[in-house]
N, C-alpha and C positions, 0 to 999 in steps of 0.2 A: 733831369727829370726822367729821361728815358732810362738811365741806369737805375734809378729808384724803382721804376715800374718792372724792370727785368728782375731785380732782387726780390720784389714782392711776388711775382709770378713763380719764380723758382722756389721761394719759401713755401708758398701755398701748395704747390705741387708736391713738395716733399713732406708735407704734414697732412694732406687731405685724403690720402688713401691708405689701404691696409698695409701693415708691416711686411717687409721682405726679409728673407734670410740671407746669410752670407753664401757666397758661392763655394762649391766644393772644389777641393784641389783637383786640377785637371779639367775643370769645366772650360768650355770653349765659347768664344763670341766670334762670329762671322758676320761681316756687314759691308754694305755699300753706302756711299754717301755723295752728296753734291757739296762743293766747297768754292768759296770765294778765296783766291789766292792773290795776296798782295806782295809784290816783289820790291825790294829795296830800290829807292829812287835813283841810286847811282848806277843801276843796271839798265840797259836799253831794252827792257821787256815790259810790256804793259800788264797791268792787273787784270785778272779774268776769272770767270766762272769755269769750274772743271768738275771732274768726277773721280772717284777713287774707290778703294776697297780696303778693308782691315781684317786681320786675324789676331785674335788674343787667346792666351791660355793662362788660367789662374794657377800660379805656383803655390800660393797660400790662400786662405779664405778671402782676404781683402787685398791681395797683391797680385797683379797680373803683368805678363810680358806681352806686349802688343807690337805688330808691325802693320804700318799703313803705307800705301803708295797712292798718290793723286797725280793728275795730269791736267794741265789747263794751257790754252794757246791763244795768242792774240797777235794779229799783224805779222804772221809767219814765224813767230818765235814761240817756243814751248818751254814750259817750266814743269819739271817732274820732281817733286820732293819725295824722299823715302825716309820714313821715320821708324826708329826702334825705340819703344817706350817701356819704362818701368812705371806702372800705373797703380796708385793707391785708391781703392774704392772705399769711400768714407762709409762706416757701418750704416746701413739703411734704416730709417725709421718709417719708411713707406715703400710703396712700389717705385718711387723715384729715387735715384742714387746719384750723389754727387761724386765726382772723381777728380783726381789731380795726377799729373805725371810729369816726369823728366825723362829726357832721352837724347838720342843721337840723331841727326839729320844729315842726309846726303842730297844736295840740290844738283840737278842736272839741267842745263839750259841748252836747247838745241834749236835749229832753224836758223834764222837770221843772225842769232848770237849764239856761239858755241863755247861753253865753259862749264865748270862744276865747282862746287865748293862743299864744305862740310862744317859741322859745328854742334852746338848743344841746343836743346829745345825744351820748351815746357808747354803743358797744356792743362786746361780746366774744362769741365763740362758737367752735363747732367744727362742721365739715361733713365727714361720712363718706360717701365715694363707693362706690357699688355698681355696677360695670361702668363703661361710658364715659358714660352719660347720667344715671343716677339718683343722688341723694344724699339723705341725711337731715341735717338741720341743727338744731342747738340753739344758741339764743343768748339773751343777756340785754341789756337797754338801760336807761339812766338818762337822764331828761330834766330839764333845769334851765331853767325859764322865769322869767326875772327880771321880766317884766311879768305879775304874777299875775292869773288870770282873776277872782278874787273882788274885786278892787279895793279891798281893805281897806288902810287905812294901817298896820294891825298886821301885815300879811303882806307881806314884800318879794319873795318868789319862791314858785313852786310847784315840787315836785319829784315827778314821776311816774316810775314804772319798770315793766318788764314782762319776762316770760319767755316764750320761744316754742320750739316745736318743730314741724317741718314737713318737707315733701318738696320737692325741687327737680329740675328738668330742667336739665342742663348742656349747652348746645348749642354746636356749633362749637368744641369743645375739641380 
């Protein structure tokens, strides 16, 4: 039921407002976000709320390269994922824009647990524009790290995920 409501809200948002144009080559998105980061259950780190920032540049009208970093800590352990994304912005039919991306993730765990791992990641989300510069962005990502940080022969990969909401400045659009 909740998933259906989410799909309905996203669908209404993407059709209820005025059309938006494609981003120009070289346009920039700078933003900050709050995120819930869920760490693989095989790691001795708790899930937590954190904060992060992002920077993206459009290489083509609907294709961007983005970098984001977040940080969350709980019970003395800190999780810091760094993502590099290739993001496809679905051609907009309104001021809301759906996007999907694939990329690389480098996770660093510090504090009471000290390790790192890296792998591939995927993300989906929606960006709602307000005016020419401001946007609110909601996204989710999943990380697949085949070289597990815990180095156990019983665990062949770690799977982390996160949900974020934030604001962005869309420059040179």
